[in-house]
N, CA, C and O atoms as a GROMACS GRO file, in nm:
protein
  388
    1MET      N    1   6.767   5.813   7.847
    1MET     CA    2   6.887   5.805   7.931
    1MET      C    3   6.983   5.915   7.887
    1MET      O    4   6.999   5.941   7.767
    2THR      N    5   7.047   5.980   7.982
    2THR     CA    6   7.141   6.087   7.950
    2THR      C    7   7.280   6.030   7.924
    2THR      O    8   7.314   5.920   7.966
    3ASP      N    9   7.360   6.111   7.853
    3ASP     CA   10   7.499   6.072   7.827
    3ASP      C   11   7.580   6.079   7.955
    3ASP      O   12   7.558   6.168   8.037
    4PRO      N   13   7.672   5.987   7.974
    4PRO     CA   14   7.759   5.996   8.091
    4PRO      C   15   7.847   6.121   8.081
    4PRO      O   16   7.873   6.172   7.972
    5VAL      N   17   7.890   6.168   8.194
    5VAL     CA   18   7.973   6.288   8.199
    5VAL      C   19   8.095   6.276   8.108
    5VAL      O   20   8.132   6.372   8.041
    6ILE      N   21   8.155   6.162   8.106
    6ILE     CA   22   8.276   6.143   8.026
    6ILE      C   23   8.250   6.167   7.878
    6ILE      O   24   8.342   6.204   7.804
    7GLY      N   25   8.129   6.147   7.834
    7GLY     CA   26   8.094   6.171   7.695
    7GLY      C   27   8.098   6.317   7.657
    7GLY      O   28   8.105   6.350   7.539
    8ASN      N   29   8.094   6.406   7.756
    8ASN     CA   30   8.096   6.550   7.731
    8ASN      C   31   8.237   6.609   7.736
    8ASN      O   32   8.255   6.728   7.709
    9LEU      N   33   8.334   6.529   7.770
    9LEU     CA   34   8.471   6.579   7.777
    9LEU      C   35   8.531   6.588   7.638
    9LEU      O   36   8.507   6.503   7.553
   10ARG      N   37   8.610   6.692   7.616
   10ARG     CA   38   8.677   6.704   7.486
   10ARG      C   39   8.804   6.620   7.489
   10ARG      O   40   8.866   6.605   7.594
   11PRO      N   41   8.842   6.565   7.376
   11PRO     CA   42   8.963   6.481   7.373
   11PRO      C   43   9.090   6.565   7.386
   11PRO      O   44   9.096   6.679   7.340
   12TYR      N   45   9.189   6.508   7.447
   12TYR     CA   46   9.320   6.572   7.460
   12TYR      C   47   9.417   6.504   7.364
   12TYR      O   48   9.414   6.382   7.346
   13THR      N   49   9.500   6.584   7.306
   13THR     CA   50   9.600   6.530   7.214
   13THR      C   51   9.739   6.573   7.258
   13THR      O   52   9.813   6.633   7.180
   14TRP      N   53   9.775   6.542   7.381
   14TRP     CA   54   9.906   6.577   7.432
   14TRP      C   55  10.001   6.464   7.400
   14TRP      O   56   9.962   6.348   7.390
   15ASP      N   57  10.126   6.502   7.386
   15ASP     CA   58  10.227   6.396   7.378
   15ASP      C   59  10.285   6.379   7.519
   15ASP      O   60  10.254   6.457   7.609
   16SER      N   61  10.368   6.280   7.538
   16SER     CA   62  10.419   6.252   7.672
   16SER      C   63  10.506   6.366   7.724
   16SER      O   64  10.511   6.390   7.845
   17GLU      N   65  10.576   6.435   7.636
   17GLU     CA   66  10.659   6.548   7.678
   17GLU      C   67  10.571   6.661   7.734
   17GLU      O   68  10.604   6.720   7.837
   18GLN      N   69  10.462   6.691   7.667
   18GLN     CA   70  10.370   6.793   7.715
   18GLN      C   71  10.309   6.751   7.848
   18GLN      O   72  10.293   6.833   7.939
   19SER      N   73  10.276   6.625   7.859
   19SER     CA   74  10.216   6.574   7.981
   19SER      C   75  10.311   6.589   8.100
   19SER      O   76  10.269   6.632   8.208
   20VAL      N   77  10.435   6.554   8.081
   20VAL     CA   78  10.534   6.565   8.189
   20VAL      C   79  10.558   6.711   8.224
   20VAL      O   80  10.566   6.746   8.342
   21ALA      N   81  10.569   6.797   8.124
   21ALA     CA   82  10.592   6.940   8.148
   21ALA      C   83  10.474   7.000   8.225
   21ALA      O   84  10.492   7.080   8.317
   22TYR      N   85  10.354   6.961   8.187
   22TYR     CA   86  10.234   7.010   8.254
   22TYR      C   87  10.233   6.967   8.401
   22TYR      O   88  10.208   7.048   8.490
   23GLU      N   89  10.260   6.840   8.426
   23GLU     CA   90  10.263   6.791   8.564
   23GLU      C   91  10.370   6.862   8.646
   23GLU      O   92  10.349   6.893   8.763
   24ALA      N   93  10.485   6.888   8.585
   24ALA     CA   94  10.592   6.961   8.655
   24ALA      C   95  10.548   7.104   8.687
   24ALA      O   96  10.579   7.156   8.794
   25ALA      N   97  10.475   7.167   8.594
   25ALA     CA   98  10.425   7.302   8.619
   25ALA      C   99  10.324   7.302   8.733
   25ALA      O  100  10.326   7.390   8.819
   26ILE      N  101  10.234   7.203   8.733
   26ILE     CA  102  10.135   7.192   8.841
   26ILE      C  103  10.205   7.172   8.975
   26ILE      O  104  10.166   7.232   9.075
   27GLU      N  105  10.308   7.089   8.978
   27GLU     CA  106  10.383   7.067   9.102
   27GLU      C  107  10.456   7.192   9.147
   27GLU      O  108  10.463   7.220   9.266
   28ALA      N  109  10.510   7.269   9.052
   28ALA     CA  110  10.580   7.393   9.086
   28ALA      C  111  10.483   7.492   9.150
   28ALA      O  112  10.516   7.557   9.250
   29ILE      N  113  10.364   7.503   9.093
   29ILE     CA  114  10.264   7.592   9.151
   29ILE      C  115  10.227   7.542   9.291
   29ILE      O  116  10.216   7.621   9.384
   30GLY      N  117  10.207   7.413   9.305
   30GLY     CA  118  10.173   7.356   9.434
   30GLY      C  119  10.278   7.383   9.540
   30GLY      O  120  10.246   7.408   9.656
   31ALA      N  121  10.403   7.378   9.500
   31ALA     CA  122  10.512   7.406   9.595
   31ALA      C  123  10.507   7.551   9.642
   31ALA      O  124  10.531   7.579   9.760
   32VAL      N  125  10.477   7.643   9.551
   32VAL     CA  126  10.468   7.784   9.589
   32VAL      C  127  10.345   7.807   9.677
   32VAL      O  128  10.353   7.882   9.775
   33VAL      N  129  10.234   7.744   9.645
   33VAL     CA  130  10.115   7.752   9.730
   33VAL      C  131  10.150   7.704   9.871
   33VAL      O  132  10.112   7.767   9.970
   34GLY      N  133  10.222   7.594   9.880
   34GLY     CA  134  10.264   7.542  10.009
   34GLY      C  135  10.355   7.637  10.084
   34GLY      O  136  10.345   7.652  10.206
   35ALA      N  137  10.445   7.702  10.011
   35ALA     CA  138  10.536   7.799  10.074
   35ALA      C  139  10.458   7.917  10.131
   35ALA      O  140  10.486   7.962  10.242
   36TYR      N  141  10.360   7.967  10.056
   36TYR     CA  142  10.277   8.076  10.108
   36TYR      C  143  10.197   8.030  10.229
   36TYR      O  144  10.181   8.106  10.325
   37SER      N  145  10.146   7.909  10.226
   37SER     CA  146  10.072   7.856  10.342
   37SER      C  147  10.163   7.849  10.465
   37SER      O  148  10.121   7.882  10.576
   38ALA      N  149  10.287   7.806  10.445
   38ALA     CA  150  10.383   7.800  10.556
   38ALA      C  151  10.411   7.940  10.610
   38ALA      O  152  10.420   7.959  10.731
   39LEU      N  153  10.426   8.037  10.521
   39LEU     CA  154  10.451   8.175  10.565
   39LEU      C  155  10.332   8.229  10.644
   39LEU      O  156  10.351   8.301  10.743
   40ILE      N  157  10.212   8.195  10.602
   40ILE     CA  158  10.092   8.238  10.675
   40ILE      C  159  10.093   8.177  10.815
   40ILE      O  160  10.066   8.245  10.913
   41ALA      N  161  10.124   8.049  10.822
   41ALA     CA  162  10.127   7.982  10.952
   41ALA      C  163  10.237   8.039  11.041
   41ALA      O  164  10.216   8.057  11.161
   42GLU      N  165  10.351   8.067  10.984
   42GLU     CA  166  10.463   8.121  11.062
   42GLU      C  167  10.435   8.262  11.114
   42GLU      O  168  10.483   8.300  11.220
   43ALA      N  169  10.356   8.337  11.038
   43ALA     CA  170  10.327   8.475  11.078
   43ALA      C  171  10.243   8.481  11.204
   43ALA      O  172  10.241   8.583  11.274
   44GLY      N  173  10.174   8.373  11.233
   44GLY     CA  174  10.088   8.373  11.352
   44GLY      C  175   9.966   8.459  11.329
   44GLY      O  176   9.914   8.467  11.218
   45ASN      N  177   9.921   8.523  11.435
   45ASN     CA  178   9.799   8.603  11.424
   45ASN      C  179   9.809   8.737  11.495
   45ASN      O  180   9.706   8.791  11.535
   46PRO      N  181   9.928   8.793  11.511
   46PRO     CA  182   9.933   8.924  11.577
   46PRO      C  183   9.878   9.032  11.483
   46PRO      O  184   9.890   9.021  11.361
   47PRO      N  185   9.819   9.135  11.540
   47PRO     CA  186   9.762   9.242  11.456
   47PRO      C  187   9.864   9.302  11.358
   47PRO      O  188   9.828   9.340  11.247
   48ALA      N  189   9.990   9.310  11.399
   48ALA     CA  190  10.092   9.369  11.313
   48ALA      C  191  10.118   9.286  11.187
   48ALA      O  192  10.169   9.339  11.088
   49ALA      N  193  10.084   9.159  11.188
   49ALA     CA  194  10.111   9.071  11.074
   49ALA      C  195   9.993   9.060  10.979
   49ALA      O  196  10.004   8.992  10.877
   50GLN      N  197   9.882   9.123  11.009
   50GLN     CA  198   9.761   9.104  10.928
   50GLN      C  199   9.778   9.147  10.783
   50GLN      O  200   9.726   9.080  10.693
   51ASP      N  201   9.849   9.256  10.757
   51ASP     CA  202   9.870   9.300  10.619
   51ASP      C  203   9.956   9.199  10.542
   51ASP      O  204   9.928   9.168  10.426
   52LYS      N  205  10.059   9.149  10.608
   52LYS     CA  206  10.146   9.050  10.546
   52LYS      C  207  10.070   8.922  10.517
   52LYS      O  208  10.085   8.863  10.410
   53ILE      N  209   9.990   8.879  10.612
   53ILE     CA  210   9.910   8.757  10.595
   53ILE      C  211   9.810   8.774  10.481
   53ILE      O  212   9.792   8.683  10.400
   54ALA      N  213   9.747   8.889  10.474
   54ALA     CA  214   9.651   8.916  10.365
   54ALA      C  215   9.721   8.911  10.230
   54ALA      O  216   9.665   8.859  10.133
   55GLU      N  217   9.842   8.963  10.222
   55GLU     CA  218   9.917   8.960  10.096
   55GLU      C  219   9.955   8.817  10.059
   55GLU      O  220   9.943   8.778   9.943
   56TYR      N  221  10.001   8.739  10.154
   56TYR     CA  222  10.034   8.598  10.128
   56TYR      C  223   9.910   8.522  10.079
   56TYR      O  224   9.918   8.440   9.987
   57ARG      N  225   9.797   8.549  10.140
   57ARG     CA  226   9.674   8.482  10.098
   57ARG      C  227   9.635   8.524   9.957
   57ARG      O  228   9.591   8.440   9.877
   58ARG      N  229   9.650   8.651   9.925
   58ARG     CA  230   9.619   8.700   9.791
   58ARG      C  231   9.710   8.632   9.689
   58ARG      O  232   9.663   8.587   9.584
   59LEU      N  233   9.839   8.625   9.719
   59LEU     CA  234   9.934   8.562   9.628
   59LEU      C  235   9.906   8.412   9.613
   59LEU      O  236   9.917   8.356   9.504
   60ARG      N  237   9.871   8.348   9.722
   60ARG     CA  238   9.838   8.205   9.719
   60ARG      C  239   9.715   8.180   9.632
   60ARG      O  240   9.712   8.086   9.552
   61THR      N  241   9.614   8.264   9.647
   61THR     CA  242   9.493   8.252   9.565
   61THR      C  243   9.524   8.273   9.418
   61THR      O  244   9.471   8.202   9.332
   62ALA      N  245   9.610   8.369   9.387
   62ALA     CA  246   9.649   8.392   9.247
   62ALA      C  247   9.718   8.268   9.189
   62ALA      O  248   9.695   8.233   9.073
   63CYS      N  249   9.800   8.204   9.268
   63CYS     CA  250   9.866   8.080   9.224
   63CYS      C  251   9.762   7.972   9.195
   63CYS      O  252   9.769   7.905   9.092
   64GLN      N  253   9.667   7.957   9.284
   64GLN     CA  254   9.564   7.855   9.267
   64GLN      C  255   9.479   7.882   9.142
   64GLN      O  256   9.440   7.789   9.072
   65GLU      N  257   9.452   8.008   9.115
   65GLU     CA  258   9.377   8.044   8.995
   65GLU      C  259   9.458   8.014   8.869
   65GLU      O  260   9.404   7.966   8.769
   66GLU      N  261   9.587   8.042   8.873
   66GLU     CA  262   9.671   8.010   8.758
   66GLU      C  263   9.677   7.860   8.735
   66GLU      O  264   9.678   7.813   8.621
   67ARG      N  265   9.683   7.784   8.843
   67ARG     CA  266   9.685   7.638   8.832
   67ARG      C  267   9.557   7.588   8.765
   67ARG      O  268   9.562   7.499   8.680
   68LYS      N  269   9.443   7.643   8.803
   68LYS     CA  270   9.315   7.602   8.743
   68LYS      C  271   9.310   7.635   8.595
   68LYS      O  272   9.250   7.561   8.517
   69ALA      N  273   9.370   7.746   8.556
   69ALA     CA  274   9.364   7.791   8.416
   69ALA      C  275   9.467   7.723   8.326
   69ALA      O  276   9.455   7.730   8.203
   70LEU      N  277   9.566   7.659   8.383
   70LEU     CA  278   9.674   7.601   8.304
   70LEU      C  279   9.623   7.484   8.220
   70LEU      O  280   9.546   7.401   8.267
   71ARG      N  281   9.665   7.480   8.095
   71ARG     CA  282   9.626   7.374   8.002
   71ARG      C  283   9.750   7.307   7.944
   71ARG      O  284   9.843   7.375   7.901
   72ALA      N  285   9.752   7.177   7.945
   72ALA     CA  286   9.869   7.100   7.900
   72ALA      C  287   9.906   7.130   7.757
   72ALA      O  288  10.024   7.128   7.722
   73GLU      N  289   9.807   7.158   7.674
   73GLU     CA  290   9.836   7.181   7.533
   73GLU      C  291   9.895   7.320   7.505
   73GLU      O  292   9.940   7.347   7.394
   74ASP      N  293   9.894   7.408   7.604
   74ASP     CA  294   9.952   7.542   7.591
   74ASP      C  295  10.100   7.535   7.631
   74ASP      O  296  10.138   7.579   7.739
   75THR      N  297  10.180   7.481   7.542
   75THR     CA  298  10.320   7.451   7.570
   75THR      C  299  10.400   7.574   7.616
   75THR      O  300  10.480   7.564   7.709
   76GLU      N  301  10.378   7.687   7.551
   76GLU     CA  302  10.452   7.808   7.588
   76GLU      C  303  10.418   7.854   7.729
   76GLU      O  304  10.506   7.891   7.806
   77ASN      N  305  10.291   7.853   7.763
   77ASN     CA  306  10.249   7.895   7.897
   77ASN      C  307  10.298   7.797   8.003
   77ASN      O  308  10.338   7.838   8.112
   78VAL      N  309  10.293   7.669   7.973
   78VAL     CA  310  10.342   7.568   8.067
   78VAL      C  311  10.490   7.593   8.096
   78VAL      O  312  10.532   7.587   8.212
   79ALA      N  313  10.568   7.620   7.992
   79ALA     CA  314  10.712   7.648   8.011
   79ALA      C  315  10.732   7.774   8.094
   79ALA      O  316  10.819   7.778   8.181
   80ARG      N  317  10.652   7.877   8.067
   80ARG     CA  318  10.662   8.002   8.144
   80ARG      C  319  10.629   7.977   8.290
   80ARG      O  320  10.699   8.025   8.380
   81VAL      N  321  10.522   7.903   8.315
   81VAL     CA  322  10.480   7.874   8.452
   81VAL      C  323  10.589   7.796   8.526
   81VAL      O  324  10.621   7.827   8.640
   82ARG      N  325  10.644   7.695   8.461
   82ARG     CA  326  10.750   7.616   8.526
   82ARG      C  327  10.867   7.705   8.566
   82ARG      O  328  10.916   7.695   8.678
   83ALA      N  329  10.912   7.790   8.476
   83ALA     CA  330  11.026   7.876   8.505
   83ALA      C  331  10.992   7.980   8.612
   83ALA      O  332  11.070   8.003   8.704
   84THR      N  333  10.877   8.042   8.598
   84THR     CA  334  10.837   8.148   8.692
   84THR      C  335  10.821   8.093   8.834
   84THR      O  336  10.869   8.153   8.930
   85TYR      N  337  10.753   7.980   8.845
   85TYR     CA  338  10.726   7.926   8.978
   85TYR      C  339  10.850   7.862   9.041
   85TYR      O  340  10.865   7.864   9.163
   86ALA      N  341  10.938   7.807   8.961
   86ALA     CA  342  11.064   7.756   9.016
   86ALA      C  343  11.145   7.871   9.074
   86ALA      O  344  11.202   7.859   9.182
   87ALA      N  345  11.149   7.983   9.002
   87ALA     CA  346  11.222   8.100   9.050
   87ALA      C  347  11.156   8.159   9.175
   87ALA      O  348  11.224   8.199   9.269
   88ARG      N  349  11.023   8.164   9.174
   88ARG     CA  350  10.952   8.218   9.291
   88ARG      C  351  10.975   8.131   9.414
   88ARG      O  352  10.994   8.182   9.524
   89LEU      N  353  10.973   8.000   9.395
   89LEU     CA  354  10.998   7.910   9.509
   89LEU      C  355  11.138   7.929   9.563
   89LEU      O  356  11.157   7.934   9.685
   90ARG      N  357  11.238   7.940   9.474
   90ARG     CA  358  11.375   7.964   9.521
   90ARG      C  359  11.382   8.094   9.602
   90ARG      O  360  11.444   8.099   9.708
   91GLU      N  361  11.318   8.198   9.551
   91GLU     CA  362  11.317   8.326   9.620
   91GLU      C  363  11.250   8.315   9.757
   91GLU      O  364  11.301   8.367   9.856
   92LEU      N  365  11.137   8.248   9.762
   92LEU     CA  366  11.067   8.232   9.890
   92LEU      C  367  11.149   8.152   9.990
   92LEU      O  368  11.150   8.182  10.109
   93MET      N  369  11.218   8.051   9.941
   93MET     CA  370  11.300   7.967  10.029
   93MET      C  371  11.422   8.044  10.079
   93MET      O  372  11.465   8.026  10.193
   94GLU      N  373  11.479   8.128   9.994
   94GLU     CA  374  11.599   8.203  10.032
   94GLU      C  375  11.567   8.318  10.127
   94GLU      O  376  11.641   8.343  10.222
   95THR      N  377  11.457   8.388  10.099
   95THR     CA  378  11.428   8.508  10.177
   95THR      C  379  11.326   8.485  10.289
   95THR      O  380  11.316   8.565  10.382
   96GLY      N  381  11.252   8.377  10.280
   96GLY     CA  382  11.149   8.353  10.380
   96GLY      C  383  11.028   8.439  10.359
   96GLY      O  384  10.939   8.443  10.444
   97ALA      N  385  11.022   8.509  10.247
   97ALA     CA  386  10.902   8.588  10.211
   97ALA      C  387  10.917   8.640  10.074
   97ALA      O  388  10.828   8.709  10.024
   0.00000   0.00000   0.00000
């Protein structure tokens, strides 16, 4: 019989503060991903908007990749992500792009 998948997972040793910070960082990234998705939808599909849409998609994908790479135990990176994405979301909301 093989080991269950859970047996192959490494243990996490986060404290509750790290856990909350990590979840906030994940939510911040998600909000920016959502903002880029909204901008893509708003741009429509005219030929003139294709470059802008491609850039929004590239930026959205970069956000998703950063979200996948984020680790709760990397406290410094979690703090950087929270600050960076909060600022990016404010900028996107203020300028619409």
